[in-house]
C-alpha positions in Angstrom: -65.9 265.2 118.4 -67.4 266.7 115.3 -65.0 264.8 113.1 -65.9 261.5 114.5 -69.6 262.2 114.6 -70.3 260.3 111.3 -68.4 257.2 112.3 -69.6 254.1 114.1 -67.8 253.2 117.4 -65.7 250.1 117.5 -67.5 246.9 118.6 -71.0 248.2 117.7 -71.4 246.1 114.5 -75.0 245.0 114.3 -75.4 241.3 113.3 -78.5 239.3 112.4 -77.9 236.0 114.1 -79.1 233.1 111.9 -81.8 230.9 113.3 -80.8 227.4 114.5 -82.6 225.7 111.7 -81.0 227.7 108.9 -77.4 227.5 107.6 -76.0 231.0 107.4 -74.7 232.3 104.2 -70.9 233.1 104.1 -70.4 236.7 103.1 -68.0 237.4 100.2 -65.0 239.6 100.9 -62.5 241.1 98.5 -58.9 240.2 99.3 -57.4 243.1 97.3 -59.6 245.6 99.2 -58.4 244.3 102.5 -54.8 244.5 101.4 -55.1 248.1 100.3 -56.7 249.1 103.6 -53.9 247.4 105.5 -51.2 249.2 103.5 -53.0 252.6 104.1 -53.1 251.8 107.8 -49.4 251.1 107.9 -48.3 254.1 105.9 -45.5 256.1 107.7 -44.1 253.0 109.4 -40.5 252.2 108.3 -38.7 249.5 109.9 -38.7 249.4 113.7 -39.0 253.1 114.1 -41.7 255.6 113.2 -40.9 259.2 112.0 -42.6 262.2 113.7 -44.2 264.6 111.2 -44.7 268.3 111.7 -47.7 269.8 113.5 -49.8 270.5 110.5 -48.8 267.3 108.9 -49.5 265.6 112.2 -53.0 267.0 112.2 -53.6 266.0 108.7 -52.2 262.6 109.5 -54.4 262.4 112.6 -57.4 263.1 110.5 -56.2 260.5 108.0 -55.4 258.2 110.9 -58.8 258.7 112.2 -60.3 258.0 108.8 -58.1 255.0 108.4 -58.8 253.9 111.9 -62.5 254.0 111.1 -61.8 252.0 108.0 -59.5 249.7 110.0 -62.2 249.2 112.6 -64.5 248.3 109.7 -62.0 245.8 108.3 -61.4 244.3 111.7 -65.2 244.0 112.2 -65.4 242.4 108.8 -62.6 239.9 109.7 -64.3 239.2 113.0 -67.5 238.7 111.2 -65.7 236.3 108.8 -64.3 234.3 111.7 -67.6 234.3 113.3 -69.3 233.2 110.1 -66.8 230.4 109.6 -67.3 229.3 113.1 -71.0 229.3 112.6 -70.5 227.5 109.3 -68.5 224.7 111.0 -71.1 224.6 113.8 -73.9 224.4 111.1 -72.0 221.6 109.3 -71.5 219.7 112.6 -75.2 220.3 113.4 -76.2 219.2 109.9 -74.1 216.1 110.3 -75.7 215.4 113.7 -79.1 216.1 112.2 -78.4 213.7 109.4 -77.4 211.0 111.9 -80.6 211.7 113.9 -82.5 211.6 110.6 -81.0 208.3 109.7 -81.8 207.0 113.2 -85.3 208.3 112.9 -85.7 206.7 109.5 -84.5 203.4 110.9 -86.8 203.8 113.9 -89.7 204.6 111.5 -89.0 201.5 109.5 -88.8 199.4 112.6 -92.1 200.9 113.8 -93.6 200.2 110.4 -92.6 196.6 110.6 -94.0 196.4 114.1 -97.3 198.0 112.9 -97.4 195.6 110.0 -96.9 192.6 112.4 -99.6 194.0 114.7 -101.9 194.6 111.8 -101.3 191.0 110.6 -101.9 189.8 114.2 -105.1 191.8 114.4 -106.3 190.3 111.1 -105.5 186.8 112.3 -107.3 187.4 115.6 -110.3 188.9 113.9 -110.4 185.9 111.6 -110.1 183.5 114.5 -112.9 185.4 116.4 -115.2 185.2 113.4 -114.4 181.4 113.1 -115.1 180.9 116.8 -118.2 183.0 116.6 -119.5 181.0 113.7 -118.6 177.8 115.5 -120.4 178.8 118.7 -123.4 180.0 116.8 -123.7 176.6 115.1 -123.2 174.8 118.4 -125.8 177.0 120.0 -128.2 176.4 117.1 -127.7 172.6 117.3 -128.1 172.6 121.1 -131.3 174.7 120.8 -132.7 172.3 118.2 -131.7 169.3 120.3 -133.4 171.0 123.3 -136.6 171.6 121.3 -136.5 168.0 120.0 -136.2 166.7 123.6 -139.0 169.0 124.6 -141.2 167.5 121.9 -140.2 164.0 122.9 -141.0 164.8 126.5 -144.4 166.2 125.6 -145.1 163.1 123.4 -143.9 160.8 126.3 -146.3 162.6 128.7 -149.2 162.2 126.3 -148.4 158.6 125.7 -148.0 158.1 129.5 -151.4 159.6 130.1 -153.0 157.4 127.4 -151.3 154.3 129.0 -152.5 155.4 132.4 -156.1 155.7 131.1 -155.8 152.3 129.5 -154.4 150.8 132.6 -157.2 152.2 134.7 -159.7 150.9 132.3 -158.0 147.5 132.1 -157.8 147.3 135.9 -161.5 148.1 136.2 -162.4 145.5 133.6 -160.2 142.9 135.2 -161.7 143.5 138.6 -165.2 143.0 137.2 -163.9 139.8 135.4 -162.4 138.5 138.6 -165.6 139.1 140.5 -167.6 137.3 137.8 -165.1 134.4 137.6 -165.1 134.1 141.4 -168.9 134.1 141.6 -169.0 131.5 138.8 -166.5 129.3 140.6 -168.4 129.5 143.8 -171.6 128.5 142.1 -169.9 125.6 140.3 -168.3 124.5 143.6 -171.7 124.4 145.2 -173.1 122.4 142.3 -170.2 119.9 142.3 -170.4 119.5 146.1 -174.2 118.9 145.9 -173.8 116.4 143.1 -171.0 114.5 144.9 -173.0 114.5 148.1 -176.0 113.1 146.2 -173.9 110.4 144.5 -172.3 109.4 147.8 -175.8 109.2 149.4 -177.0 107.0 146.5 -174.0 104.7 146.8 -174.5 104.4 150.6 -178.1 103.5 150.1 -177.2 100.9 147.4 -174.5 99.6 149.7 -177.0 99.3 152.5 -179.4 97.3 150.3 -176.6 95.0 149.3 -175.7 94.4 152.9 -179.3 93.5 153.6 -179.4 91.2 150.6 -176.1 89.6 151.8 -177.7 89.1 155.3 -180.7 87.5 153.7 -178.5 85.3 151.6 -176.5 84.1 154.6 -179.6 82.7 156.2 -179.9 80.0 153.5 -177.4 77.2 152.5 -178.3 76.7 148.9 -175.6 76.8 146.2 -177.4 79.6 144.3 -177.4 81.8 147.3 -173.7 81.1 147.7 -173.1 82.2 144.1 -175.2 85.4 144.7 -173.3 86.1 147.8 -170.0 86.0 146.0 -171.3 88.2 143.2 -172.7 90.6 145.8 -169.4 90.6 147.6 -167.6 91.5 144.4 -170.1 94.2 143.7 -169.8 95.5 147.2 -166.0 95.7 146.9 -166.3 97.6 143.6 -168.8 100.0 145.0 -166.7 100.5 148.1 -163.7 101.4 145.9 -165.8 103.9 143.8 -167.1 105.4 147.1 -163.6 105.8 148.4 -162.5 107.3 145.2 -165.3 109.8 145.2 -164.6 110.7 148.8 -161.0 111.3 147.9 -161.9 113.5 145.0 -164.4 115.5 147.1 -161.8 115.9 149.8 -159.3 117.1 147.2 -161.8 119.6 145.8 -162.6 121.0 149.2 -159.0 121.3 150.3 -158.0 123.1 147.1 -161.0 125.3 147.1 -161.8 124.5 143.5 -162.6 121.7 141.1 -160.7 120.3 138.1 -163.2 122.0 135.7 -162.3 125.4 137.2 -158.5 125.1 136.7 -158.6 126.7 133.3 -160.5 129.7 134.7 -158.0 129.9 137.6 -155.1 129.8 135.1 -156.7 132.6 133.1 -157.2 134.6 136.2 -153.6 134.2 137.3 -152.4 135.2 133.8 -154.6 138.3 133.9 -153.4 139.3 137.3 -149.8 138.8 136.1 -150.5 141.0 133.1 -151.9 143.7 135.3 -148.8 143.7 137.6 -146.6 143.9 134.5 -148.5 146.9 133.2 -148.3 148.6 136.6 -144.6 148.1 136.6 -144.3 149.5 133.1 -146.3 152.6 134.2 -144.0 153.1 137.2 -140.9 152.8 134.9 -142.4 155.4 132.5 -143.1 157.8 135.4 -139.5 157.4 136.6 -138.2 158.0 133.0 -140.3 161.1 132.6 -139.1 162.5 135.9 -135.4 161.9 134.8 -136.2 163.6 131.5 -137.7 166.6 133.2 -134.7 166.9 135.5 -132.2 166.6 132.6 -134.1 169.2 130.6 -134.1 171.7 133.5 -130.3 171.2 133.9 -129.8 171.7 130.1 -131.9 174.8 130.3 -129.8 176.3 133.0 -126.5 175.4 131.3 -127.8 176.7 127.9 -128.8 180.0 129.5 -125.4 180.4 131.3 -123.5 179.6 128.0 -125.6 182.1 126.0 -125.0 184.8 128.6 -121.2 184.2 128.7 -121.0 184.5 124.9 -123.2 187.6 124.8 -126.1 186.0 123.1 -129.5 187.1 124.2 -132.3 184.5 124.3 -135.8 185.0 125.4 -136.0 182.0 127.6 -136.0 181.6 131.4 -135.6 178.1 132.7 -137.9 177.4 135.7 
């Protein structure tokens, strides 16, 4: 036991296993040294038989054998280490080859991902450009719509002012026309009374003259002289003429009374009718303007609501609340 105390037991060779990510280094061995050790281990062997030495020689040989055995164990361990190292080298090469394949695949994948990223970046740039274009377009449309809305508001305000002025003028004109109508009506009634009185007086005078002629005719019929006969004929003619004039005057008076006016008042009546027609036309114009203003107000309210909804949908904030 004391002889073998300084030797290492077989199989207890300590190895530092290489890490998975490192390729182990192949140790260098001397072929001549291995051959010498092998020859020493095989000393005393001849052919197929082995000679038996004496006791002392045997003890010496045992000591040598033990020494050689330790060396043989060391050589065997070295050979085993060499096989193990070769195996690990092959595994490392295989792993290196596999890693190279994985590296190539990863490089291809990285290149593909770079292309995809580039395409996505190009797409993002295109989308951002399109968004900026759309934003500029919508801002311009919103500005135009706002300006149009303000213009319409001004037009509506102007139309309201104009309508108020027209309404005032219409009220003033209606008042003046009513006063004129009253004055014309009063004047026509006065003229009617004057014309009626004049016609009545004229008819009365004609009747008195006709009565005197009849009396003269009666006086003339009492005599048989030729002069009286001539006077009678003249008086008869004069009577016929006066009768015709009287009938004509009666017809005119009847016509005046049935129409409620006289020929001299026709011009005033025509002016009055034209004035009334003008008043009706202006009243119709005012009604049309009122209807137009109402439609404008309704359209503006609808435009306000649509404009507010459009601005909210695009994220634009406006300080306007349509009523």
